[in-house]
DSSP file (Angstrom, degrees, kcal/mol; ACC not computed):
  #  RESIDUE AA STRUCTURE BP1 BP2  ACC     N-H-->O    O-->H-N    N-H-->O    O-->H-N    TCO  KAPPA ALPHA  PHI   PSI    X-CA   Y-CA   Z-CA
    1    1 A M              0   0    0      0, 0.0    56,-0.5     0, 0.0    57,-0.1   0.000 360.0 360.0 360.0 140.5  -33.4   38.2   18.3
    2    2 A A     >  -     0   0    0      1,-0.1     4,-2.0    54,-0.1     5,-0.1  -0.323 360.0-114.3 -75.7 160.0  -29.8   37.1   17.7
    3    3 A L  H  > S+     0   0    0      1,-0.2     4,-2.7     2,-0.2     5,-0.2   0.868 116.0  61.6 -65.4 -35.3  -29.0   34.6   15.0
    4    4 A V  H  > S+     0   0    0      1,-0.2     4,-2.2     2,-0.2    -1,-0.2   0.925 105.8  46.1 -55.4 -44.7  -27.8   32.1   17.7
    5    5 A D  H  > S+     0   0    0      1,-0.2     4,-2.0     2,-0.2    -1,-0.2   0.894 111.4  51.8 -67.8 -39.5  -31.3   32.1   19.2
    6    6 A D  H  X S+     0   0    0     -4,-2.0     4,-1.5     2,-0.2    -1,-0.2   0.892 109.4  49.9 -62.7 -38.2  -32.9   31.7   15.7
    7    7 A V  H  X S+     0   0    0     -4,-2.7     4,-2.3     1,-0.2     3,-0.3   0.936 110.5  49.9 -64.2 -45.9  -30.6   28.7   15.1
    8    8 A K  H  < S+     0   0    0     -4,-2.2    -1,-0.2     1,-0.2    -2,-0.2   0.844 111.9  49.0 -63.5 -33.0  -31.5   27.1   18.4
    9    9 A L  H  < S+     0   0    0     -4,-2.0    -1,-0.2     1,-0.2    -2,-0.2   0.803 120.1  34.4 -76.5 -27.4  -35.3   27.6   17.7
   10   10 A R  H  < S+     0   0    0     -4,-1.5    -2,-0.2    -3,-0.3    -1,-0.2   0.663 106.6  67.1-104.3 -18.7  -35.2   26.1   14.2
   11   11 A V  S  < S-     0   0    0     -4,-2.3     5,-0.1    -5,-0.2    -1,-0.1  -0.888  88.9-108.1-108.8 131.4  -32.6   23.4   14.3
   12   12 A P     >  -     0   0    0      0, 0.0     4,-1.9     0, 0.0     3,-0.3  -0.227  26.7-122.6 -54.4 143.9  -33.2   20.2   16.4
   13   13 A G  H  > S+     0   0    0      1,-0.2     4,-2.5     2,-0.2     5,-0.2   0.868 109.8  53.8 -57.6 -42.8  -31.0   20.1   19.6
   14   14 A Q  H  > S+     0   0    0      1,-0.2     4,-2.3     2,-0.2    -1,-0.2   0.890 107.0  52.3 -62.8 -38.5  -29.4   16.7   18.7
   15   15 A T  H  > S+     0   0    0     -3,-0.3     4,-2.6     2,-0.2     5,-0.2   0.925 109.6  49.0 -62.0 -45.4  -28.3   18.1   15.3
   16   16 A L  H  X S+     0   0    0     -4,-1.9     4,-2.4     1,-0.2    16,-0.3   0.911 109.5  52.4 -62.3 -41.7  -26.7   21.1   17.0
   17   17 A I  H  X S+     0   0    0     -4,-2.5     4,-1.2     1,-0.2    -1,-0.2   0.930 112.0  47.0 -57.3 -44.4  -24.9   18.8   19.4
   18   18 A E  H  < S+     0   0    0     -4,-2.3    -2,-0.2     1,-0.2    -1,-0.2   0.887 115.2  43.1 -64.6 -42.1  -23.5   16.8   16.5
   19   19 A V  H  < S+     0   0    0     -4,-2.6    -1,-0.2     1,-0.2    -2,-0.2   0.790 116.5  46.0 -78.7 -26.9  -22.4   19.8   14.4
   20   20 A T  H  < S+     0   0    0     -4,-2.4    -1,-0.2    -5,-0.2    -2,-0.2   0.676 122.5  36.8 -87.8 -15.2  -20.8   21.7   17.3
   21   21 A N    ><  +     0   0    0     -4,-1.2     3,-1.5    -5,-0.3    -1,-0.2  -0.481  66.3 153.2-127.6  61.5  -19.0   18.6   18.7
   22   22 A P  T 3  S+     0   0    0      0, 0.0    -1,-0.1     0, 0.0    -2,-0.1   0.796  87.4  24.5 -66.4 -24.2  -18.0   16.7   15.6
   23   23 A R  T 3  S+     0   0    0     -3,-0.1     3,-0.1     1,-0.1     2,-0.0  -0.219  84.1 137.0-128.1  42.7  -15.0   15.1   17.5
   24   24 A G    <   -     0   0    0     -3,-1.5     3,-0.3     1,-0.2     2,-0.2   0.074  65.4-105.4 -84.6  26.3  -16.4   15.4   21.0
   25   25 A G  S    S-     0   0    0      1,-0.2    -1,-0.2     2,-0.1    -4,-0.0  -0.549  72.0 -22.3  91.7-157.1  -15.5   12.0   22.3
   26   26 A A  S    S-     0   0    0      1,-0.2    -1,-0.2    -2,-0.2    -2,-0.1   0.962 130.8 -11.8 -62.1 -56.9  -17.8    9.1   22.9
   27   27 A S        -     0   0    0     -3,-0.3    -1,-0.2     0, 0.0     2,-0.1  -0.724  65.6-151.5-151.7  96.3  -21.1   10.9   23.2
   28   28 A P        -     0   0    0      0, 0.0    -3,-0.1     0, 0.0    -7,-0.1  -0.414  10.0-173.6 -65.6 144.7  -21.3   14.7   23.5
   29   29 A T        +     0   0    0     -2,-0.1     2,-0.3     1,-0.1   -12,-0.1   0.441  58.1  52.9-120.7  -3.3  -24.4   15.8   25.4
   30   30 A A  S    S-     0   0    0    -13,-0.1     2,-0.3   -14,-0.1    -1,-0.1  -0.952  81.4-105.3-137.0 155.4  -24.3   19.6   25.1
   31   31 A I        -     0   0    0     -2,-0.3     2,-1.2     1,-0.1   -14,-0.1  -0.563  33.2-122.5 -74.7 135.7  -24.1   22.2   22.4
   32   32 A D     >  -     0   0    0    -16,-0.3     4,-2.1    -2,-0.3     5,-0.2  -0.725  28.7-170.2 -79.5  99.3  -20.7   23.9   22.2
   33   33 A E  H  > S+     0   0    0     -2,-1.2     4,-2.5     1,-0.2     5,-0.2   0.831  79.3  55.6 -64.4 -34.6  -22.0   27.4   22.7
   34   34 A T  H  > S+     0   0    0      2,-0.2     4,-2.1     1,-0.2    -1,-0.2   0.940 110.0  44.2 -64.9 -47.5  -18.7   29.0   21.7
   35   35 A K  H  > S+     0   0    0      1,-0.2     4,-2.2     2,-0.2    -2,-0.2   0.895 113.5  51.7 -64.4 -39.9  -18.5   27.3   18.4
   36   36 A L  H  X S+     0   0    0     -4,-2.1     4,-2.3     1,-0.2    -2,-0.2   0.921 110.6  47.3 -64.8 -44.1  -22.1   28.0   17.6
   37   37 A S  H  X S+     0   0    0     -4,-2.5     4,-2.1     2,-0.2    -1,-0.2   0.863 111.3  52.4 -66.7 -33.8  -21.7   31.8   18.4
   38   38 A Q  H  X S+     0   0    0     -4,-2.1     4,-2.1     2,-0.2    -2,-0.2   0.916 110.2  47.4 -65.0 -43.3  -18.5   31.9   16.3
   39   39 A A  H  X S+     0   0    0     -4,-2.2     4,-2.4     1,-0.2    -2,-0.2   0.916 112.4  50.2 -63.8 -42.7  -20.3   30.3   13.3
   40   40 A C  H  X S+     0   0    0     -4,-2.3     4,-2.4     1,-0.2    -2,-0.2   0.884 110.8  47.8 -65.7 -39.0  -23.3   32.7   13.7
   41   41 A S  H  X S+     0   0    0     -4,-2.1     4,-2.0     2,-0.2    -1,-0.2   0.881 111.6  51.8 -71.9 -35.3  -21.1   35.8   13.9
   42   42 A S  H  X S+     0   0    0     -4,-2.1     4,-2.4     2,-0.2    -2,-0.2   0.930 111.4  46.7 -63.0 -45.3  -19.2   34.6   10.8
   43   43 A I  H  X S+     0   0    0     -4,-2.4     4,-2.8     1,-0.2     5,-0.2   0.901 110.3  52.5 -65.7 -42.0  -22.4   34.1    8.9
   44   44 A E  H  X S+     0   0    0     -4,-2.4     4,-2.1     2,-0.2    -1,-0.2   0.911 110.5  48.8 -61.3 -39.5  -23.7   37.5    9.9
   45   45 A A  H  X S+     0   0    0     -4,-2.0     4,-1.6     2,-0.2    -2,-0.2   0.932 114.1  44.4 -64.9 -46.7  -20.6   39.1    8.7
   46   46 A R  H  X S+     0   0    0     -4,-2.4     4,-2.9     1,-0.2     5,-0.3   0.871 111.6  53.5 -65.8 -37.1  -20.7   37.3    5.3
   47   47 A F  H  X>S+     0   0    0     -4,-2.8     4,-2.5     1,-0.2     6,-0.6   0.904 107.0  52.6 -62.9 -42.6  -24.3   38.0    5.0
   48   48 A G  H  <5S+     0   0    0     -4,-2.1     4,-0.5    -5,-0.2    -1,-0.2   0.859 114.2  42.7 -61.3 -36.5  -23.7   41.7    5.5
   49   49 A I  H  <5S+     0   0    0     -4,-1.6    -2,-0.2     2,-0.1    -1,-0.2   0.943 122.5  35.3 -76.5 -46.6  -21.0   41.7    2.8
   50   50 A Y  H  <5S+     0   0    0     -4,-2.9    -3,-0.2     1,-0.2    -2,-0.2   0.911 128.6  32.8 -77.0 -44.5  -22.8   39.6    0.2
   51   51 A A  T  <5S-     0   0    0     -4,-2.5    -3,-0.2    -5,-0.3    -1,-0.2   0.590  96.1-135.9 -91.3 -10.4  -26.5   40.7    0.8
   52   52 A Q  S   <S+     0   0    0     -5,-0.5     2,-0.3    -4,-0.5    -4,-0.2   0.844  70.1 102.5  59.4  36.3  -25.5   44.3    1.7
   53   53 A E  S    S-     0   0    0     -6,-0.6     2,-0.4    52,-0.0    -1,-0.2  -0.980  76.1-111.9-142.7 154.5  -27.9   44.2    4.6
   54   54 A T        -     0   0    0     -2,-0.3    -9,-0.1    -3,-0.1     8,-0.1  -0.707  46.2 -99.9 -85.8 137.9  -27.6   43.8    8.4
   55   55 A Y        -     0   0    0     -2,-0.4     2,-0.4   -11,-0.2    -1,-0.1  -0.289  44.3-179.4 -59.5 135.5  -29.1   40.5    9.7
   56   56 A S    >   -     0   0    0      3,-0.2     3,-1.7     1,-0.1     7,-0.3  -0.980  27.6-149.9-139.3 127.0  -32.5   41.0   11.2
   57   57 A S  T 3  S+     0   0    0    -56,-0.5    -1,-0.1    -2,-0.4   -55,-0.1   0.582  96.1  67.2 -73.2  -6.7  -34.6   38.2   12.7
   58   58 A S  T 3  S+     0   0    0    -57,-0.1     2,-0.6     1,-0.1    -1,-0.3   0.495  85.9  78.4 -87.3  -3.6  -37.7   39.9   11.7
   59   59 A V  S X> S-     0   0    0     -3,-1.7     4,-1.9     1,-0.1     3,-0.6  -0.926  73.0-151.6-106.0 116.4  -37.0   39.4    8.0
   60   60 A A  H 3> S+     0   0    0     -2,-0.6     4,-2.6     1,-0.2     5,-0.2   0.858  92.5  51.6 -58.8 -40.8  -37.8   35.9    7.0
   61   61 A I  H 3> S+     0   0    0      2,-0.2     4,-2.2     1,-0.2     5,-0.3   0.841 107.7  54.2 -67.6 -31.0  -35.3   35.5    4.1
   62   62 A H  H <> S+     0   0    0     -3,-0.6     4,-2.7    -6,-0.2     5,-0.3   0.949 111.2  45.1 -62.7 -49.2  -32.5   36.7    6.5
   63   63 A V  H  X S+     0   0    0     -4,-1.9     4,-2.4    -7,-0.3     5,-0.3   0.926 112.9  50.2 -61.8 -45.4  -33.4   34.0    9.0
   64   64 A E  H  X S+     0   0    0     -4,-2.6     4,-1.6     1,-0.2     5,-0.2   0.944 116.3  40.1 -59.8 -49.3  -33.8   31.2    6.4
   65   65 A L  H  X S+     0   0    0     -4,-2.2     4,-2.4    -5,-0.2    -1,-0.2   0.931 118.4  45.5 -67.2 -44.3  -30.4   31.9    4.7
   66   66 A C  H  X S+     0   0    0     -4,-2.7     4,-2.4    -5,-0.3    -2,-0.2   0.837 110.9  51.0 -76.5 -31.9  -28.4   32.6    7.9
   67   67 A V  H  X S+     0   0    0     -4,-2.4     4,-2.1    -5,-0.3     5,-0.2   0.948 114.9  44.3 -65.8 -46.6  -29.7   29.6    9.9
   68   68 A E  H  X S+     0   0    0     -4,-1.6     4,-2.5    -5,-0.3    -2,-0.2   0.905 113.6  52.5 -61.8 -40.9  -28.9   27.3    7.1
   69   69 A G  H  X S+     0   0    0     -4,-2.4     4,-2.4    -5,-0.2    -2,-0.2   0.896 107.9  50.0 -63.5 -40.7  -25.6   29.1    6.7
   70   70 A A  H  X S+     0   0    0     -4,-2.4     4,-2.1     2,-0.2    -1,-0.2   0.920 112.9  45.7 -65.1 -44.1  -24.6   28.7   10.3
   71   71 A V  H  X S+     0   0    0     -4,-2.1     4,-2.1     2,-0.2    -2,-0.2   0.919 114.1  49.2 -67.1 -41.8  -25.4   25.0   10.3
   72   72 A S  H  X S+     0   0    0     -4,-2.5     4,-2.2    -5,-0.2    -2,-0.2   0.889 109.9  51.3 -66.3 -37.7  -23.5   24.5    7.1
   73   73 A L  H  X S+     0   0    0     -4,-2.4     4,-2.5     2,-0.2    -1,-0.2   0.900 108.5  51.3 -65.5 -39.6  -20.5   26.4    8.3
   74   74 A L  H  X S+     0   0    0     -4,-2.1     4,-1.4     2,-0.2    -2,-0.2   0.893 110.0  50.2 -63.4 -39.0  -20.4   24.2   11.5
   75   75 A R  H  <>S+     0   0    0     -4,-2.1     5,-1.5     2,-0.2     4,-0.4   0.882 109.8  50.7 -63.9 -37.8  -20.5   21.1    9.2
   76   76 A K  H ><5S+     0   0    0     -4,-2.2     3,-1.4     1,-0.2    -2,-0.2   0.926 110.0  48.9 -66.1 -43.8  -17.7   22.5    7.2
   77   77 A W  H 3<5S+     0   0    0     -4,-2.5    -1,-0.2     1,-0.3    -2,-0.2   0.764 103.5  64.5 -64.9 -24.8  -15.6   23.2   10.4
   78   78 A G  T 3<5S-     0   0    0     -4,-1.4    -1,-0.3    -5,-0.2    -2,-0.2   0.574 127.5 -89.3 -77.2  -9.8  -16.4   19.6   11.4
   79   79 A G  T < 5 +     0   0    0     -3,-1.4    -3,-0.2    -4,-0.4    -2,-0.1   0.642  66.8 158.7 114.3  19.0  -14.5   18.1    8.6
   80   80 A N      < -     0   0    0     -5,-1.5    -1,-0.1    -4,-0.2     5,-0.0  -0.237  56.8 -72.0 -63.6 165.3  -16.9   17.8    5.6
   81   81 A T     >  -     0   0    0      1,-0.1     4,-2.0     4,-0.0     5,-0.2  -0.235  36.0-127.6 -62.9 147.2  -15.3   17.5    2.2
   82   82 A Y  H  > S+     0   0    0      1,-0.2     4,-2.8     2,-0.2     5,-0.2   0.895 106.4  54.4 -62.7 -43.3  -13.7   20.6    0.8
   83   83 A A  H  > S+     0   0    0      1,-0.2     4,-2.3     2,-0.2    -1,-0.2   0.893 109.1  47.8 -62.8 -40.2  -15.6   20.3   -2.6
   84   84 A A  H  > S+     0   0    0      2,-0.2     4,-2.3     1,-0.2    -1,-0.2   0.903 112.8  49.3 -66.1 -40.8  -19.0   20.2   -0.8
   85   85 A S  H  X S+     0   0    0     -4,-2.0     4,-2.3     2,-0.2    -2,-0.2   0.909 111.0  49.2 -62.1 -44.4  -18.0   23.1    1.3
   86   86 A K  H  X S+     0   0    0     -4,-2.8     4,-1.9     1,-0.2    -2,-0.2   0.919 111.6  49.2 -63.1 -44.3  -16.9   25.2   -1.6
   87   87 A A  H  X S+     0   0    0     -4,-2.3     4,-2.0     1,-0.2    -1,-0.2   0.903 110.7  50.4 -61.0 -41.4  -20.1   24.4   -3.5
   88   88 A W  H  X S+     0   0    0     -4,-2.3     4,-2.8     1,-0.2    -1,-0.2   0.905 108.2  51.9 -66.6 -39.0  -22.2   25.4   -0.6
   89   89 A W  H  X S+     0   0    0     -4,-2.3     4,-2.5     1,-0.2    -1,-0.2   0.880 108.4  52.4 -66.0 -35.8  -20.3   28.7   -0.1
   90   90 A G  H  X S+     0   0    0     -4,-1.9     4,-2.0     2,-0.2    -1,-0.2   0.917 112.2  45.0 -63.7 -42.0  -21.0   29.5   -3.8
   91   91 A E  H  X S+     0   0    0     -4,-2.0     4,-2.6     2,-0.2    -2,-0.2   0.899 112.3  51.7 -66.2 -41.7  -24.7   28.8   -3.4
   92   92 A F  H  X S+     0   0    0     -4,-2.8     4,-2.4     1,-0.2    -2,-0.2   0.938 111.7  46.6 -61.4 -46.7  -24.8   30.8   -0.1
   93   93 A R  H  X S+     0   0    0     -4,-2.5     4,-2.4     1,-0.2    -1,-0.2   0.906 111.6  51.5 -64.3 -40.5  -23.1   33.8   -1.8
   94   94 A E  H  X S+     0   0    0     -4,-2.0     4,-1.8     2,-0.2    -1,-0.2   0.911 110.7  48.0 -62.1 -43.9  -25.5   33.5   -4.8
   95   95 A E  H  X S+     0   0    0     -4,-2.6     4,-2.0     2,-0.2    -2,-0.2   0.918 111.2  50.9 -65.4 -41.9  -28.6   33.5   -2.6
   96   96 A C  H  X S+     0   0    0     -4,-2.4     4,-2.4     1,-0.2    -2,-0.2   0.899 109.0  50.8 -62.1 -39.9  -27.3   36.5   -0.7
   97   97 A E  H  X S+     0   0    0     -4,-2.4     4,-2.0     1,-0.2    -1,-0.2   0.840 106.8  54.9 -67.3 -31.2  -26.7   38.4   -3.9
   98   98 A R  H  X S+     0   0    0     -4,-1.8     4,-1.3     2,-0.2    -1,-0.2   0.895 107.5  49.8 -64.3 -39.6  -30.2   37.6   -4.9
   99   99 A V  H  X S+     0   0    0     -4,-2.0     4,-1.1     1,-0.2     3,-0.5   0.934 111.2  49.8 -62.5 -45.0  -31.4   39.1   -1.7
  100  100 A A  H  < S+     0   0    0     -4,-2.4     3,-0.2     1,-0.2    -2,-0.2   0.876 112.2  47.4 -60.4 -37.9  -29.3   42.2   -2.4
  101  101 A A  H  < S+     0   0    0     -4,-2.0    -1,-0.2     1,-0.2    -2,-0.2   0.694 115.3  44.6 -79.3 -19.3  -30.7   42.5   -5.9
  102  102 A S  H  < S+     0   0    0     -4,-1.3    -1,-0.2    -3,-0.5    -2,-0.2   0.516 106.4  60.1-106.1  -5.5  -34.4   42.1   -4.9
  103  103 A R  S >< S-     0   0    0     -4,-1.1     3,-2.5    -3,-0.2     4,-0.1  -0.232 110.2 -56.7-109.4-159.1  -34.6   44.4   -1.8
  104  104 A A  G >  S+     0   0    0      1,-0.3     3,-0.8     2,-0.1    -4,-0.1   0.807 132.2  51.3 -54.6 -37.7  -34.1   48.1   -1.3
  105  105 A R  G 3  S+     0   0    0      1,-0.2    -1,-0.3   -53,-0.1    -5,-0.1   0.526  90.8  82.7 -79.6  -2.5  -30.5   48.2   -2.5
  106  106 A G  G <   +     0   0    0     -3,-2.5    -1,-0.2    -7,-0.2    -2,-0.1   0.279  61.8 127.9 -84.5  12.5  -31.6   46.4   -5.8
  107  107 A R  S <  S-     0   0    0     -3,-0.8     2,-0.5     1,-0.1    -4,-0.0  -0.251  70.1 -99.6 -68.0 156.3  -32.8   49.6   -7.5
  108  108 A I        -     0   0    0      1,-0.0    -1,-0.1     0, 0.0    -2,-0.1  -0.647  35.4-142.7 -78.7 127.7  -31.5   50.4  -10.9
  109  109 A E        -     0   0    0     -2,-0.5     2,-0.1    -3,-0.1    -1,-0.0  -0.751  19.9-115.0 -90.5 134.7  -28.7   53.0  -10.8
  110  110 A P        +     0   0    0      0, 0.0     2,-0.3     0, 0.0    -1,-0.0  -0.442  46.2 163.8 -68.5 142.4  -28.7   55.6  -13.6
  111  111 A S        -     0   0    0     -2,-0.1     2,-0.3     0, 0.0     0, 0.0  -0.965  19.6-160.5-151.9 165.7  -25.6   55.3  -15.7
  112  112 A T        -     0   0    0     -2,-0.3     0, 0.0     2,-0.1     0, 0.0  -0.984  21.4-154.8-147.1 156.0  -24.3   56.5  -19.1
  113  113 A D        +     0   0    0     -2,-0.3     2,-0.1     0, 0.0    -1,-0.0   0.109  54.1 133.7-114.1  19.7  -21.7   55.6  -21.6
  114  114 A S        -     0   0    0      1,-0.1    -2,-0.1     2,-0.1     0, 0.0  -0.385  51.5-148.2 -71.1 146.2  -21.6   59.2  -23.0
  115  115 A E        +     0   0    0     -2,-0.1     2,-0.2     2,-0.1    -1,-0.1   0.488  67.9  99.9 -93.4  -4.6  -18.1   60.7  -23.5
  116  116 A T  S    S-     0   0    0      1,-0.0    -2,-0.1     0, 0.0     0, 0.0  -0.500  70.5-130.4 -82.7 152.4  -19.3   64.3  -22.8
  117  117 A T        -     0   0    0     -2,-0.2    -2,-0.1     1,-0.0    -1,-0.0  -0.890  25.2-122.0-102.4 124.8  -18.8   65.9  -19.5
  118  118 A P        -     0   0    0      0, 0.0     2,-0.2     0, 0.0     3,-0.0  -0.368  33.0-172.8 -66.5 145.0  -21.9   67.6  -18.0
  119  119 A T        -     0   0    0      1,-0.1     2,-0.1    -2,-0.0     3,-0.0  -0.689  38.0 -64.1-125.7-179.0  -21.7   71.3  -17.3
  120  120 A E        -     0   0    0     -2,-0.2    -1,-0.1     1,-0.1     0, 0.0  -0.406  43.6-131.2 -65.2 143.9  -23.9   73.9  -15.6
  121  121 A E  S    S-     0   0    0      1,-0.2    -1,-0.1    -2,-0.1    -2,-0.0   0.949  92.5  -4.7 -62.5 -51.4  -27.2   74.4  -17.4
  122  122 A N    >   +     0   0    0      1,-0.1     3,-0.8     3,-0.0    -1,-0.2  -0.693  65.4 177.8-146.4  85.6  -27.0   78.2  -17.4
  123  123 A P  T 3  S+     0   0    0      0, 0.0    -1,-0.1     0, 0.0    -2,-0.1   0.718  78.0  60.3 -69.2 -19.5  -24.0   79.5  -15.5
  124  124 A T  T 3  S-     0   0    0      2,-0.2     3,-0.1     1,-0.1    -2,-0.0   0.757  96.6-132.9 -80.0 -24.7  -24.8   83.2  -16.4
  125  125 A G    <   +     0   0    0     -3,-0.8     2,-0.3     1,-0.3    -1,-0.1   0.348  62.2 132.0  87.5  -6.1  -28.2   83.3  -14.8
  126  126 A I        -     0   0    0      1,-0.1     2,-0.6     0, 0.0    -1,-0.3  -0.605  68.9-107.4 -81.2 137.1  -29.7   85.0  -17.8
  127  127 A A        -     0   0    0     -2,-0.3     2,-0.4    -3,-0.1    -1,-0.1  -0.514  42.5-170.7 -68.3 113.3  -32.9   83.4  -19.0
  128  128 A L        -     0   0    0     -2,-0.6    -1,-0.0    -6,-0.0    -3,-0.0  -0.870   7.4-156.2-107.7 139.8  -32.1   81.5  -22.2
  129  129 A R        -     0   0    0     -2,-0.4     2,-0.0     4,-0.1    -2,-0.0  -0.841  26.9-103.2-111.8 151.4  -34.7   80.0  -24.4
  130  130 A P    >   -     0   0    0      0, 0.0     3,-1.8     0, 0.0    -1,-0.1  -0.303  34.7-107.9 -69.4 160.1  -34.1   77.1  -26.9
  131  131 A W  T 3  S+     0   0    0      1,-0.3    -2,-0.0     3,-0.0     0, 0.0   0.754 118.1  53.2 -62.7 -25.7  -33.7   78.0  -30.6
  132  132 A A  T 3  S+     0   0    0      2,-0.0     2,-0.3     0, 0.0    -1,-0.3   0.392  77.9 121.4 -92.1   3.4  -37.1   76.4  -31.3
  133  133 A D    <   -     0   0    0     -3,-1.8     3,-0.4     1,-0.1    -4,-0.1  -0.524  42.9-168.4 -71.8 126.2  -39.0   78.4  -28.7
  134  134 A D    >   +     0   0    0     -2,-0.3     3,-1.7     1,-0.2     4,-0.2   0.216  55.9 109.1-101.6  15.6  -41.8   80.5  -30.4
  135  135 A S  G >   +     0   0    0      1,-0.3     3,-1.2     2,-0.2     4,-0.2   0.757  68.8  67.9 -61.0 -24.4  -42.6   82.7  -27.5
  136  136 A A  G 3  S+     0   0    0     -3,-0.4     3,-0.3     1,-0.2    -1,-0.3   0.695  97.7  53.5 -69.1 -18.1  -41.1   85.7  -29.3
  137  137 A F  G X  S+     0   0    0     -3,-1.7     3,-1.2     1,-0.2    -1,-0.2   0.357  76.4 103.0 -97.8   2.8  -43.9   85.6  -31.8
  138  138 A R  T <  S+     0   0    0     -3,-1.2    -1,-0.2     1,-0.3    -2,-0.1   0.844  80.5  48.3 -58.2 -38.4  -46.8   85.7  -29.4
  139  139 A G  T 3  S+     0   0    0     -3,-0.3     2,-0.3    -4,-0.2    -1,-0.3   0.584  94.2  92.6 -81.9  -8.3  -47.6   89.4  -29.9
  140  140 A L    <   -     0   0    0     -3,-1.2    -3,-0.0    -4,-0.0     0, 0.0  -0.655  58.4-157.2 -91.8 140.5  -47.6   89.2  -33.8
  141  141 A V        -     0   0    0     -2,-0.3    -2,-0.0     0, 0.0    -3,-0.0  -0.974  21.8-129.9-115.6 123.0  -50.7   88.5  -35.8
  142  142 A P        -     0   0    0      0, 0.0     2,-0.1     0, 0.0     0, 0.0  -0.338  21.9-110.9 -70.8 152.3  -50.0   87.1  -39.3
  143  143 A R        -     0   0    0      1,-0.1     0, 0.0    -2,-0.0     0, 0.0  -0.436  34.5-105.4 -74.3 153.9  -51.6   88.6  -42.4
  144  144 A R    >   -     0   0    0     -2,-0.1     3,-0.8     4,-0.1     2,-0.2  -0.599  34.3-118.6 -78.5 140.8  -54.2   86.7  -44.3
  145  145 A P  T 3  S+     0   0    0      0, 0.0     3,-0.3     0, 0.0    -1,-0.1  -0.526  92.4  35.1 -72.8 147.3  -53.0   85.2  -47.5
  146  146 A G  T 3  S-     0   0    0      1,-0.2     3,-0.1    -2,-0.2    -2,-0.0   0.133  94.9-117.7 100.3 -17.8  -54.8   86.3  -50.7
  147  147 A G  S <  S+     0   0    0     -3,-0.8    -1,-0.2     1,-0.2     2,-0.1   0.441  71.3 127.7  69.7   1.8  -55.4   90.0  -49.8
  148  148 A G        -     0   0    0     -3,-0.3    -1,-0.2     1,-0.1     2,-0.1  -0.317  58.6-110.9 -83.8 171.9  -59.2   89.7  -49.9
  149  149 A D        -     0   0    0      2,-0.1    -1,-0.1    -3,-0.1     0, 0.0  -0.336  29.0-104.4 -93.9-177.8  -61.7   90.7  -47.2
  150  150 A D  S    S+     0   0    0     -2,-0.1     2,-0.1     2,-0.0    -1,-0.1   0.495  82.0 109.2 -87.0  -5.2  -63.8   88.5  -45.1
  151  151 A S        -     0   0    0      1,-0.1    -2,-0.1     2,-0.0    -3,-0.0  -0.411  61.8-145.0 -77.6 153.5  -67.1   89.1  -46.8
  152  152 A D              0   0    0      1,-0.2    -1,-0.1    -2,-0.1    -2,-0.0  -0.144 360.0 360.0-104.0  36.6  -68.6   86.4  -48.9
  153  153 A D              0   0    0      0, 0.0    -1,-0.2     0, 0.0    -2,-0.0   0.497 360.0 360.0 -68.6 360.0  -70.1   88.7  -51.5
């Protein structure tokens, strides 16, 4: 389902009429579909950038953030104060980044601060053993200390 449809399902019709027609004359009676679809496409684009995921109506957190985002963007376009709009965008971006950090792309990436450059483990192809490998001593049997025999006479 498209974000436009999700917005229409979750936001009361009168609210959508008011936010899509903020200066619509005496009494607007219909939703401005063009403005609504523009707001939804803008939110989907920003959600993709900030959350690093494509909008999907089957993911509850996507729907919740983007529906709220579309309505808030329409309110911003309607002439709400700049400070309130700026604060809302900061919160929207923060929530999207939380989504990015908590879902599949939020895994910990390996990193290092080492100054060495990794090289091939064994470029010659010859089997090399570490200096502490004791496999060279497997065939040897050590002598008993003391020189005596095993009898308990």
